[in-house]
Structures are given as C-alpha cells and as structure tokens.
PLY file of the C-alpha trace (Angstrom):
ply
format ascii 1.0
element vertex 337
property float x
property float y
property float z
element edge 336
property int vertex1
property int vertex2
end_header
-8.39 -19.79 4.77
-4.87 -20.14 6.03
-4.34 -19.75 9.75
-2.49 -16.81 11.21
1.23 -17.41 10.93
4.55 -16.41 9.47
5.47 -17.23 5.89
9.13 -17.00 4.83
10.82 -17.87 1.58
14.42 -19.06 1.84
16.11 -18.01 -1.37
19.47 -16.53 -2.08
20.89 -13.91 0.28
19.69 -10.34 -0.04
21.76 -7.85 -1.95
22.54 -4.47 -0.44
23.08 -1.21 -2.23
23.62 2.24 -0.82
22.28 5.41 -2.41
22.71 8.95 -1.21
19.57 10.37 0.42
18.21 13.73 -0.63
16.30 16.01 1.70
12.95 16.98 0.22
11.30 19.85 2.02
9.51 21.60 -0.84
5.80 22.07 -0.22
2.68 21.17 -2.17
0.14 23.79 -3.20
-2.77 21.62 -2.06
-3.93 21.40 1.54
-6.65 19.03 2.70
-9.66 20.82 4.13
-9.80 18.11 6.78
-6.10 17.94 7.63
-4.50 14.94 9.25
-2.76 15.93 12.47
0.59 14.17 12.72
1.44 12.13 15.79
4.47 12.63 18.00
7.68 11.79 16.16
6.13 12.16 12.69
7.02 14.76 10.09
5.50 15.68 6.72
7.76 16.22 3.71
7.40 16.57 -0.07
9.51 14.69 -2.59
9.99 16.49 -5.90
9.46 14.12 -8.82
11.18 14.49 -12.23
7.95 16.08 -13.49
8.37 18.88 -10.96
5.29 17.74 -9.02
5.59 17.21 -5.27
4.63 13.92 -3.61
3.73 14.02 0.08
5.32 11.56 2.48
5.07 11.15 6.23
8.23 9.99 7.98
8.73 8.43 11.39
12.19 7.35 12.49
12.72 3.96 14.06
13.64 3.88 17.74
16.82 2.02 18.68
17.17 1.02 15.05
19.18 -2.12 14.34
21.63 -1.94 11.42
19.95 -4.82 9.60
16.44 -3.36 9.78
15.28 -2.38 6.28
13.33 0.87 5.86
9.60 0.41 5.32
7.84 2.25 2.47
4.02 2.20 2.52
1.77 2.66 -0.53
-1.97 3.31 -0.02
-4.92 2.28 -2.18
-7.91 4.16 -3.59
-9.56 6.86 -1.41
-6.64 6.83 1.04
-3.31 8.63 1.45
-0.21 8.60 3.67
-2.28 9.32 6.77
-3.87 5.83 6.75
-0.50 4.32 7.71
0.47 7.15 10.06
-2.50 6.50 12.35
-1.34 3.17 13.83
1.27 1.32 11.80
3.97 3.98 11.55
4.10 4.40 15.35
4.02 0.61 15.80
6.85 -0.24 13.41
8.85 2.78 14.51
8.73 1.51 18.10
10.23 -1.74 16.83
13.19 -0.04 15.17
12.07 0.53 11.56
12.35 3.83 9.69
8.91 4.34 8.13
7.89 6.31 5.03
4.21 6.58 4.02
3.57 8.02 0.55
0.61 9.90 -0.89
0.39 9.16 -4.60
-0.20 12.04 -7.01
-3.69 13.47 -6.82
-4.16 12.02 -3.34
-3.69 13.42 0.16
-1.58 16.58 0.06
0.41 15.58 -3.02
0.21 17.64 -6.20
-2.14 16.59 -8.99
-1.12 15.99 -12.61
-2.21 18.63 -15.11
-5.81 18.39 -16.22
-7.94 15.49 -15.07
-5.62 12.68 -16.17
-5.39 10.03 -13.47
-2.31 7.87 -13.02
-1.51 4.36 -14.20
0.36 1.40 -12.77
3.38 2.56 -14.74
3.35 6.19 -13.57
2.64 5.40 -9.92
5.35 2.70 -9.84
7.77 5.13 -11.48
7.03 7.73 -8.79
7.61 5.18 -6.03
10.86 4.10 -7.70
12.08 7.70 -7.93
11.29 8.25 -4.25
13.16 5.12 -3.17
16.13 5.89 -5.38
16.58 9.41 -4.02
15.33 9.25 -0.44
16.17 5.76 0.88
19.65 4.56 1.78
19.09 0.78 1.95
16.83 -1.62 0.01
13.43 -1.18 1.67
10.46 -3.43 2.23
7.62 -2.07 0.08
4.13 -2.51 1.54
0.99 -1.91 -0.52
-2.69 -1.98 0.46
-5.59 -2.77 -1.89
-4.88 -1.05 -5.25
-1.59 0.08 -3.71
-0.74 -3.62 -3.58
-1.24 -3.78 -7.33
1.24 -0.91 -7.72
3.73 -2.84 -5.59
3.19 -5.90 -7.80
3.97 -3.84 -10.89
7.09 -2.51 -9.17
8.17 -6.07 -8.33
7.75 -7.08 -11.96
10.07 -4.29 -13.07
12.87 -4.32 -10.51
16.06 -3.52 -12.41
14.72 -3.66 -15.95
11.43 -1.80 -16.25
10.54 0.43 -19.18
8.35 3.29 -18.05
7.21 6.42 -19.88
9.21 5.55 -23.00
12.57 5.42 -21.23
14.51 2.83 -19.29
14.08 3.17 -15.56
15.68 0.65 -13.25
13.54 0.20 -10.17
15.75 0.19 -7.07
16.17 -3.18 -5.44
13.89 -4.23 -2.57
14.52 -6.26 0.56
10.95 -7.53 0.38
7.35 -6.87 -0.58
4.19 -7.09 1.53
0.80 -7.20 -0.21
-1.94 -6.23 2.25
-5.54 -7.01 1.21
-4.20 -6.47 -2.29
-6.11 -6.49 -5.53
-4.88 -9.69 -7.28
-2.53 -9.65 -10.30
-5.41 -9.98 -12.76
-7.16 -6.92 -11.34
-10.57 -6.65 -9.72
-12.75 -7.91 -12.58
-12.72 -11.47 -11.21
-13.78 -10.17 -7.80
-16.68 -8.29 -9.36
-17.95 -11.26 -11.37
-17.71 -13.64 -8.41
-19.70 -11.21 -6.29
-22.34 -10.82 -9.02
-22.98 -14.57 -9.19
-22.50 -15.57 -5.55
-23.37 -12.42 -3.56
-25.50 -10.13 -5.75
-26.56 -7.91 -2.83
-22.95 -7.50 -1.73
-22.00 -6.77 -5.36
-24.58 -4.00 -5.51
-23.37 -2.55 -2.22
-19.68 -2.58 -3.09
-20.38 -1.06 -6.53
-22.53 1.66 -5.00
-19.99 2.26 -2.26
-16.85 2.48 -4.41
-17.81 3.18 -8.02
-20.55 5.66 -7.04
-18.58 6.83 -3.98
-21.63 6.37 -1.75
-19.32 5.49 1.16
-18.54 9.23 1.34
-22.09 10.11 2.42
-23.33 6.92 4.09
-21.74 6.05 7.41
-23.21 2.50 7.52
-21.99 1.77 3.98
-18.53 3.18 4.74
-18.34 0.97 7.81
-19.46 -2.16 5.94
-17.03 -1.51 3.09
-13.85 -0.83 5.03
-14.25 -1.75 8.72
-15.41 -4.36 11.20
-18.88 -4.27 12.75
-17.35 -3.47 16.14
-15.61 -0.34 14.84
-16.86 2.73 16.72
-18.94 5.11 14.63
-17.01 8.22 15.61
-13.82 6.64 14.23
-15.57 5.59 11.01
-16.85 9.16 10.62
-13.34 10.58 11.10
-11.82 8.24 8.53
-14.74 8.79 6.15
-13.98 12.52 6.10
-10.26 11.89 5.56
-10.95 9.44 2.73
-13.29 11.91 1.05
-10.68 14.66 1.26
-7.82 12.37 0.20
-9.20 11.37 -3.19
-9.84 14.55 -5.16
-9.16 12.63 -8.39
-9.33 8.91 -9.28
-6.22 6.92 -8.45
-6.27 5.24 -11.88
-7.33 5.86 -15.45
-9.32 2.64 -15.81
-8.54 2.16 -19.51
-4.81 2.43 -18.86
-5.13 0.15 -15.84
-6.95 -2.59 -17.73
-4.41 -2.40 -20.55
-1.63 -3.11 -18.00
-3.25 -6.26 -16.62
-2.47 -8.91 -15.69
0.65 -7.76 -13.87
3.78 -9.48 -15.29
5.53 -12.10 -13.14
8.30 -11.07 -10.78
11.70 -11.66 -12.38
13.85 -11.76 -9.24
12.82 -14.69 -7.02
15.25 -13.65 -4.28
12.92 -10.86 -3.14
10.85 -12.09 -0.20
7.07 -11.72 -0.54
4.35 -11.79 2.11
0.67 -11.92 1.10
-1.75 -10.84 3.84
-5.53 -10.83 3.79
-8.40 -10.12 6.18
-11.09 -12.67 6.97
-13.83 -10.02 7.04
-12.70 -8.22 3.88
-15.74 -6.87 2.01
-13.71 -6.01 -1.11
-11.04 -8.71 -1.70
-12.51 -12.19 -1.31
-10.79 -15.46 -0.38
-10.23 -16.46 -4.01
-8.61 -13.09 -4.74
-6.25 -13.61 -1.82
-5.45 -17.15 -2.99
-4.79 -15.94 -6.54
-2.16 -13.50 -5.29
-0.53 -16.19 -3.16
-0.38 -18.64 -6.08
1.08 -15.98 -8.35
4.03 -15.45 -6.00
4.37 -19.05 -4.86
3.66 -18.32 -1.21
0.93 -19.34 1.22
-1.22 -16.30 1.99
-1.91 -15.40 5.60
-5.52 -14.53 6.44
-6.06 -12.62 9.66
-9.23 -13.27 11.64
-11.38 -10.49 13.02
-10.27 -7.64 10.75
-11.75 -6.00 7.66
-10.35 -4.47 4.46
-8.76 -1.43 6.13
-6.57 -3.69 8.20
-4.25 -0.82 9.24
-7.13 1.35 10.56
-9.56 -1.25 11.87
-10.22 -1.64 15.58
-7.99 -4.75 15.66
-5.17 -3.18 13.62
-2.54 -4.73 15.94
-3.23 -8.22 14.56
-1.91 -7.42 11.10
0.93 -5.28 12.42
2.17 -8.00 14.76
2.04 -10.67 12.06
4.02 -8.50 9.63
6.51 -7.68 12.40
7.09 -11.40 12.91
7.78 -11.80 9.19
10.12 -8.80 9.24
12.00 -10.24 12.22
12.67 -13.43 10.29
13.65 -11.35 7.26
16.12 -9.41 9.42
17.76 -12.66 10.50
18.22 -13.63 6.87
19.72 -10.23 6.03
22.13 -10.42 8.98
23.65 -13.70 7.76
0 1
1 2
2 3
3 4
4 5
5 6
6 7
7 8
8 9
9 10
10 11
11 12
12 13
13 14
14 15
15 16
16 17
17 18
18 19
19 20
20 21
21 22
22 23
23 24
24 25
25 26
26 27
27 28
28 29
29 30
30 31
31 32
32 33
33 34
34 35
35 36
36 37
37 38
38 39
39 40
40 41
41 42
42 43
43 44
44 45
45 46
46 47
47 48
48 49
49 50
50 51
51 52
52 53
53 54
54 55
55 56
56 57
57 58
58 59
59 60
60 61
61 62
62 63
63 64
64 65
65 66
66 67
67 68
68 69
69 70
70 71
71 72
72 73
73 74
74 75
75 76
76 77
77 78
78 79
79 80
80 81
81 82
82 83
83 84
84 85
85 86
86 87
87 88
88 89
89 90
90 91
91 92
92 93
93 94
94 95
95 96
96 97
97 98
98 99
99 100
100 101
101 102
102 103
103 104
104 105
105 106
106 107
107 108
108 109
109 110
110 111
111 112
112 113
113 114
114 115
115 116
116 117
117 118
118 119
119 120
120 121
121 122
122 123
123 124
124 125
125 126
126 127
127 128
128 129
129 130
130 131
131 132
132 133
133 134
134 135
135 136
136 137
137 138
138 139
139 140
140 141
141 142
142 143
143 144
144 145
145 146
146 147
147 148
148 149
149 150
150 151
151 152
152 153
153 154
154 155
155 156
156 157
157 158
158 159
159 160
160 161
161 162
162 163
163 164
164 165
165 166
166 167
167 168
168 169
169 170
170 171
171 172
172 173
173 174
174 175
175 176
176 177
177 178
178 179
179 180
180 181
181 182
182 183
183 184
184 185
185 186
186 187
187 188
188 189
189 190
190 191
191 192
192 193
193 194
194 195
195 196
196 197
197 198
198 199
199 200
200 201
201 202
202 203
203 204
204 205
205 206
206 207
207 208
208 209
209 210
210 211
211 212
212 213
213 214
214 215
215 216
216 217
217 218
218 219
219 220
220 221
221 222
222 223
223 224
224 225
225 226
226 227
227 228
228 229
229 230
230 231
231 232
232 233
233 234
234 235
235 236
236 237
237 238
238 239
239 240
240 241
241 242
242 243
243 244
244 245
245 246
246 247
247 248
248 249
249 250
250 251
251 252
252 253
253 254
254 255
255 256
256 257
257 258
258 259
259 260
260 261
261 262
262 263
263 264
264 265
265 266
266 267
267 268
268 269
269 270
270 271
271 272
272 273
273 274
274 275
275 276
276 277
277 278
278 279
279 280
280 281
281 282
282 283
283 284
284 285
285 286
286 287
287 288
288 289
289 290
290 291
291 292
292 293
293 294
294 295
295 296
296 297
297 298
298 299
299 300
300 301
301 302
302 303
303 304
304 305
305 306
306 307
307 308
308 309
309 310
310 311
311 312
312 313
313 314
314 315
315 316
316 317
317 318
318 319
319 320
320 321
321 322
322 323
323 324
324 325
325 326
326 327
327 328
328 329
329 330
330 331
331 332
332 333
333 334
334 335
335 336
C-alpha cells in the first residue's frame, strides 16, 4: 500500500469557463422517514432535471473563499445520499474556503424516483450530474465520488466534452479535477467479488449477505464490519444504518445496464487532475481494486491507514479530509498560475 501523501499531476494549465447559475428551490415529493437534520450553514435545495424530476442537493458555502478555489461536488455510492457528505466533510471543506454541493442521485435520499421501478445507469446518473454542474455551478468544479459514486465520476471523466447520452449529444461541463474515494475500479466490482471468493471466502459471504441481501440494514455488527472501523461507536453506526436504509428506496443501478457499460472508457482529457484515495481497512474495495484504478489513470493511489470504506463518516474521517485538502491546495496553486 502507498503511504499517506499528496499526489499531483503536472499537465497543462486548467481551463476556466463561466456559466450562469440557476436557483433551484423546487421541492421533492418524497421525504425520508428518518430525516437528516442539516448542520449550521447548510441548506437543502432541489435541482430540476430535464426529465422534470427533482434531485436533492445540500449546499454549504465556503468561508473566506479564495477566488481560485474550485467548487466541490460530491457524489455518493449505493445505500447513501447527500447527507453522508454533509455530516463531516461539507463543514470541513467549507471552513477551508470551498463551496460544497452534495448530491442525492435519483431514487436516493430525498430526490425523486424515476417512473416505475427502473433504476439508473452510469449514463443517466452521469447525465444528471452534468446537468446539475452546467446549470448550478459557475466555475469548473472538482468532482468527488465514493464507492459506486466513484464509478459514476469515472464515466463522467470519460465523457467530458464529447459524451453521447440518452441518444443525444451532451457535452459534460469541464472539471478542475476528479477525486475517486474508495471507488469501485473501472472494470466494476466483479474482480473484487472473485478475488474475495478465492482468497477470503468468509469475507465474500459476509459482503454478499451484507450488500446484495441488504443484511446490513438489520444487523448492526454486519453494518459496522461492512462500512466502518472496529472502534466506531455503536450509537453512530445505528444512526447511519437507519439513514442508509431510508436513503436507498430503490437500487442505484440496473445491473444489466451497468455491466453493459463496463469497463469505463479511458479519460480523453489528460489535463484534468485525478486523485485516487483508498482506505486500508476497506471491507469492500481491496488493495488490488485500488491499484487498478490508480493504474487506469496513471497516478499513484493514496491509501489511508486506520479508516474503513465509509471514509467520510468513519471515526477518523479527518484523515481523508486533510489529505484531500492538501491535494486541493496544490491544485489551487496550479490554477492560480
């Protein structure tokens, strides 16, 4: 595993574009039965997508924001929603001068659900993120994705400027950078599953039972082992377990559509800076999965000691936040040149 550190690519200078923001205050019809109470300085909004569906986002403005600081847009993974970033990371990065936007993908959190029981795909989720950035964000943001949200970010990166989604051309707005946090690798999770079956059969059974059968929703020990460190306090695990159960009223992906989209195509614009971050105690994404993602983007992945898969909620959440802040600080210097 790589030691904790800062990884920076030095490519061509970042391009800047300005788009007009659009206030989005329409509301969703769905309300979580276990609502997430916003923290001081946070506000909940709803972005209306071209489909007419509303996508929840939680916003927290950066304090003493520097002109060169890019906005941060956060994309969650399965069984999570915007609240998972709002708990610790939005206040942290806001204190350091970054405007923060945490999204809830359709069918998750307090966002609307598509008609029927049709789950999303890499294409539809990336298109929704692109529409949000195009209409709500004024400067090229850094896009951060966790777990399967990282796979959505990878698809976005592969289609910046020239993606074809839903049978029409859709140019994904440019990014200042991408951060893949405990991300599913570009080939998907099948390699992870097979490695676990052959090397850690008991762990493979547990992770399958926890995620595929959703046993984490009713078993506190299994939820803790799947997402958090051993030292995580049970009352916090219980709180997050309830929020995760409420957040995922439909699957994040249609698995057939997902598998047909894999592996994710390579990124076409090498000037976009990429950071790949993993957790040493990750029960879901193993060391080889982290290395695969790093090789795919030509960067050395950073593995953080003492944290588990839910790096942004774990009891040592500051470790990942501080490392990403260091990377962002170096990115800011590049953008200011």
